[in-house]
C-alpha positions in Angstrom: -6.3 9.7 22.9 -9.5 9.5 20.5 -11.0 12.3 22.6 -7.7 13.7 23.2 -7.2 14.5 19.3 -10.3 17.1 19.7 -9.0 20.4 19.0 -5.3 18.9 18.6 -2.9 20.0 15.6 -1.4 17.5 13.7 1.0 18.1 11.1 0.9 15.3 8.4 4.2 15.1 5.9 4.1 13.4 2.5 6.3 13.7 -0.3 3.6 14.4 -2.7 -0.2 15.0 -2.3 -2.4 11.9 -2.3 -4.0 10.7 -5.4 -6.2 7.9 -4.1 -7.6 7.7 -7.7 -4.3 6.3 -9.2 -2.6 4.2 -5.9 -3.4 2.4 -2.8 -0.7 4.1 -1.0 -2.7 7.2 -1.6 -6.1 5.6 -0.3 -4.5 4.4 2.8 -3.1 8.3 3.6 -6.5 9.6 2.7 -8.3 7.2 5.0 -5.8 8.0 8.1 -6.4 11.8 7.1 -10.2 11.2 7.4 -10.0 9.3 10.4 -7.5 12.1 12.1 -10.1 14.5 11.2 -12.9 12.4 12.5 -11.6 12.4 15.7 -11.4 16.2 15.8 -7.6 16.7 15.2 -6.9 20.0 12.9 -4.7 18.8 10.3 -2.0 20.5 8.1 -0.4 18.9 5.3 3.2 19.5 4.5 4.1 18.4 1.0 8.1 17.8 1.1 7.9 18.2 -2.7 6.8 21.5 -4.2 3.4 20.6 -5.4 3.5 23.4 -8.2 1.4 26.6 -8.2 -1.8 25.2 -8.7 -1.9 21.9 -7.0 -4.6 19.1 -7.2 -6.2 19.7 -3.6 -9.4 18.4 -3.9 -8.9 15.0 -1.8 -7.6 17.4 1.1 -10.1 19.7 0.9 -13.0 17.2 1.0 -11.5 16.2 4.5 -10.9 19.6 5.5 -7.2 19.4 6.0 -5.2 22.5 4.9 -2.3 22.5 2.6 0.5 24.1 3.8 2.0 26.8 0.9 5.5 26.2 -0.2 8.0 29.1 0.4 10.2 30.1 -2.2 13.3 28.3 -2.6 14.5 24.9 -3.0 11.8 22.1 -1.8 13.7 20.6 1.0 15.0 24.4 2.0 11.4 25.5 2.4 10.1 22.5 4.1 13.1 22.3 6.7 12.7 26.1 7.2 9.0 25.3 8.1 9.8 22.8 10.5 12.2 24.4 12.2 10.0 27.4 12.8 6.7 26.0 13.2 7.2 22.2 14.3 7.0 22.7 18.0 3.5 24.4 17.6 1.7 21.2 16.9 0.6 18.3 19.2 1.4 14.9 16.7 3.5 14.9 13.5 2.6 12.1 11.2 5.4 11.2 8.6 4.8 8.5 5.4 7.9 6.8 4.0 10.8 5.5 5.4 13.6 7.8 3.8 11.5 10.6 4.7 10.8 9.8 8.3 14.3 9.1 8.5 15.2 12.7 7.3 13.1 14.2 9.7 14.3 12.7 13.0 17.4 15.0 13.6 14.9 17.9 12.3 12.2 17.1 14.9 14.7 16.3 17.5 15.8 20.0 17.5 12.5 21.7 16.6 10.1 19.9 18.5 11.8 17.3 20.7 8.4 17.0 22.7 6.4 16.4 19.8 5.5 12.9 19.5 6.2 11.0 15.8 3.6 8.8 14.1 5.3 6.7 11.6 3.0 5.7 8.8 4.5 2.5 7.4 3.6 1.5 3.8 5.7 -1.8 3.9 8.4 -3.2 5.9 10.9 -1.6 3.5 13.8 -3.8 4.5 12.0 -6.9 3.9 10.9 -5.7 0.3 14.6 -4.9 -0.6 16.1 -8.0 0.7 13.6 -10.1 -1.4 14.0 -8.0 -4.4 18.1 -8.4 -3.9 17.4 -12.2 -4.1 15.2 -12.0 -7.2 17.4 -9.8 -9.1 20.6 -10.6 -7.7 21.6 -7.1 -7.6 24.3 -6.0 -5.2 23.4 -2.6 -5.1 19.8 -3.5 -4.0 21.2 -5.6 -1.2 23.4 -2.6 0.0 20.3 -0.5 -0.2 18.3 -3.2 2.2 21.1 -3.0 4.6 20.8 0.7 4.8 17.1 0.6 5.0 17.4 -1.9 7.7 19.2 0.3 10.0 17.0 3.4 9.0 14.0 1.4 9.6 15.4 0.6 13.3 15.9 4.3 13.8 12.5 5.3 13.0 10.5 2.8 14.6 12.6 3.5 18.0 12.0 7.0 17.7 8.4 7.0 16.9 5.7 7.2 19.7 3.7 4.7 17.4 4.6 3.0 14.3 1.5 2.1 12.0 2.1 -1.4 10.4 -0.1 -2.0 7.3 -0.5 -5.8 8.0 0.3 -8.2 10.8 3.3 -9.4 8.8 4.8 -5.9 8.7 4.1 -5.5 12.4 6.2 -8.5 13.2 9.2 -7.4 11.3 9.2 -4.3 12.6 9.1 -5.8 16.1 12.0 -8.2 15.4 13.9 -5.3 14.0 13.3 -2.9 17.4 11.5 -5.2 20.3 10.8 -2.1 22.0 9.1 0.0 19.6 5.3 0.8 19.9 4.0 -0.6 17.0 0.3 -1.0 15.8 -1.5 -2.5 13.0 -3.7 -0.2 11.1 -4.7 -1.9 7.7 -6.7 -0.3 4.6 -10.4 -0.3 4.2 -12.2 -1.2 0.8 -16.0 -0.3 0.1 -18.2 -2.6 -1.4 -19.8 -1.6 -4.9 -23.5 -1.3 -4.6 -23.5 -3.8 -7.3 -21.6 -6.3 -8.9 -22.0 -7.4 -12.3 -19.5 -10.2 -13.6 -19.3 -11.0 -17.1 -16.0 -13.0 -17.4 -14.7 -13.4 -21.1 -12.9 -16.5 -21.5 -9.5 -17.0 -20.7 -9.0 -13.2 -19.8 -6.5 -12.6 -17.1 -6.0 -9.3 -15.1 -2.9 -7.9 -13.6 -3.2 -4.8 -11.8 -0.7 -2.3 -10.6 1.8 0.9 -10.8 4.4 -0.9 -13.1 7.0 2.0 -11.9 7.3 0.0 -8.8 10.0 -2.6 -9.2 7.6 -5.5 -7.7 4.8 -4.7 -9.9 7.6 -4.2 -13.1 8.8 -7.4 -12.2 5.7 -9.2 -11.4 4.1 -8.1 -15.2 7.6 -9.5 -17.0 7.3 -12.6 -15.5 3.8 -13.0 -16.3 4.4 -12.3 -20.0 7.6 -13.7 -20.3 7.4 -16.9 -17.8 4.0 -17.9 -17.6 2.0 -16.7 -20.7 4.3 -19.0 -23.2 3.0 -22.1 -20.8 -0.3 -20.8 -20.8 -0.6 -20.5 -24.4 0.4 -24.4 -24.8 -2.0 -25.3 -21.6 -5.0 -22.7 -22.4 -4.7 -21.9 -26.0 -6.7 -18.4 -26.4 -5.6 -17.0 -23.1 -5.1 -13.3 -23.0 -3.4 -11.3 -20.4 -4.2 -7.7 -19.6 -1.7 -5.2 -17.7 -3.4 -2.4 -16.1 -1.9 0.3 -14.3 0.5 3.5 -14.6 3.6 2.8 -16.6 7.1 4.4 -16.6 9.3 2.1 -17.6 10.2 -0.3 -20.7 7.1 -2.6 -20.3 5.4 -1.5 -23.3 8.9 -2.2 -25.5 9.7 -5.4 -23.9 6.2 -7.1 -24.5 5.4 -7.3 -27.9 2.6 -10.2 -28.0 -0.7 -10.0 -29.5 -2.2 -12.1 -26.4 -0.8 -9.4 -23.8 -2.2 -6.1 -23.8 -0.5 -3.1 -21.7 -3.6 -0.9 -20.7 -1.7 1.5 -18.8 -3.5 3.6 -16.2 -7.5 2.6 -16.1 -9.7 5.5 -14.3 -12.5 3.1 -14.1 -11.8 -0.6 -13.2 -15.1 -1.8 -13.0 -15.4 -3.3 -16.4 -11.9 -4.9 -16.3 -13.2 -6.4 -13.4 -16.4 -7.6 -14.7 -14.4 -9.0 -17.7 -11.5 -10.8 -16.5 -11.3 -14.6 -15.4 -8.8 -13.5 -12.6 -6.7 -11.5 -10.9 -3.2 -12.5 -11.2 -1.1 -11.0 -8.0 1.7 -13.1 -8.9 4.2 -10.6 -7.3 7.7 -12.5 -6.2 8.7 -10.0 -3.7 7.2 -7.0 -1.8 6.0 -6.1 1.5 2.7 -4.6 2.8 -1.3 -4.8 1.8 -2.0 -5.1 -1.7 -5.0 -2.7 -2.7 -5.2 -4.6 -5.8 -6.5 -7.8 -4.0 -8.9 -5.6 -2.0 -10.4 -4.4 -5.3 -10.8 -7.7 -6.6 -12.2 -9.3 -3.4 -15.0 -6.3 -3.5 -15.8 -7.0 -7.0 -15.8 -10.9 -6.5 -13.1 -11.2 -9.0 -11.3 -15.1 -8.4 -7.2 -14.4 -7.1 -4.3 -16.4 -8.2 -1.6 -15.3 -5.9 1.6 -15.5 -4.6 2.4 -16.2 -0.9 4.0 -12.8 -0.8 1.0 -11.1 -2.5 -1.3 -12.1 0.1 1.2 -12.1 3.4 -0.3 -10.8 6.4 -3.9 -11.3 5.0 -6.3 -13.8 6.7 -7.0 -15.5 3.1 -6.5 -19.4 3.2 -5.3 -21.0 0.1 -7.9 -23.5 -1.8 -10.6 -21.3 0.2 -10.2 -17.9 -0.7 -7.6 -17.8 -3.6 -5.3 -20.2 -5.5 -1.8 -20.3 -4.2 1.0 -20.2 -6.7 4.7 -19.4 -6.4 5.7 -20.9 -9.7 5.2 -20.3 -13.5 3.9 -24.2 -13.5 1.6 -23.4 -10.5 0.3 -20.4 -12.0 -0.5 -22.5 -15.0 -2.4 -25.4 -13.3 -4.4 -22.8 -11.4 -5.8 -21.0 -14.6 -6.6 -24.4 -16.1 -8.8 -25.3 -12.8 -10.7 -21.9 -12.9 -11.2 -22.8 -16.8 -12.0 -26.4 -16.0 -14.2 -26.2 -13.1 -16.6 -23.3 -13.6 -17.8 -23.3 -10.0 -14.5 -22.9 -8.4 -14.0 -19.1 -9.4 -17.1 -17.8 -8.0 -16.7 -19.9 -4.7 -13.2 -18.6 -4.1 -14.5 -14.9 -4.7 -17.6 -15.4 -2.4 -15.2 -16.6 0.3 -12.7 -13.8 0.0 -15.4 -11.0 -0.3 -16.6 -12.7 3.4 -13.5 -11.9 4.4 -13.1 -8.6 2.8 -16.6 -7.5 4.6 -15.2 -8.9 8.2 -11.4 -7.8 8.0 -11.4 -4.7 5.7 -14.6 -3.0 6.6 -14.3 0.9 7.7 -15.7 0.0 11.1 -12.8 -2.6 11.3 -10.0 -0.3 10.5 -11.4 2.3 12.5 -11.3 -0.1 15.5 -7.6 -0.8 14.5 -7.2 3.0 14.4 -8.7 3.9 17.8 -6.6 1.1 19.5 -3.4 2.5 17.9 -4.4 6.0 19.6 -4.8 4.3 22.4 -1.3 2.6 22.4 -0.1 6.4 21.6 -1.8 7.7 24.8 -0.1 5.3 27.1 3.5 5.9 25.8 2.6 9.6 25.9 1.7 8.6 29.9 4.4 6.9 30.4 6.7 9.6 29.2 5.4 12.2 31.5 7.7 13.5 34.3 
């Protein structure tokens, strides 16, 4: 299938244009687009939401991906009209996000029943939502998780290949749809040319888009549950919260030792100065881009089991595992009391990054997934 992509037309459908400078999901989408183009495919990008009259197309332009123009009228109507008229002209359709992919199933079945669907899973959505419901106790979230579970089963069954981002997500996909064709394609993270660590005493960093429920919950958990304990156990500790904010974080957090930075364009200075990255998410799924970037910049990681799920990281070797506020306090105290511990963990984690999350490693996963796609296509031929 690697050679078969040469000259093939691929339609890539996403809700919005990728912004790799702002979020890790966009980084992965950028990488998948680059791999498609690198294998000779011609790629058109259909933005389901109208990107506006002057869309920022720099990421697509750099890859040689064409942004399809939006017709006049409502967003959904114009995109659906395009699919009805043009989908059959493509050799492969790639869709991102569960709800969008599920919405497309019926449209593609009518407009292009023979065109294979490549589902780019960002996480195991139903797992994430079940975990969120357990933490929040919210009955509506539980109902949403049940609906997502059925949608995910249908999307997986209808896809020629589903690309899971971690082995853990792949296992969840296969448990949900045993006959689905599932492959793991992660995300690479380039190593910086030079790493200059100048950690400040007791400076902890949390990184993530706090508009996302798992990051919003984690930021509040750190500020409201962990920091009060750390103030007693490690006086002078500071917590930096970096990432876009679209909610009540700034209103709810009012402490001189917790700083809400918002979106930071260049993270290198933050990585250089922090004692550790606190990735103590209480629910979620998928691969955490924040961990890859911390590993690349040799930042010691304090993480929950959910944060490292599906990654080849070993507790006490590559990172410190914490799942309660008391454990988080103990981990931070250890990093402060044992000066050699943090650099040792960071060096081991960076070695894992080089081995498992290099571009060559992810490209090999992608080629294997294309092979699975070709095998599925061959079996479907009469």
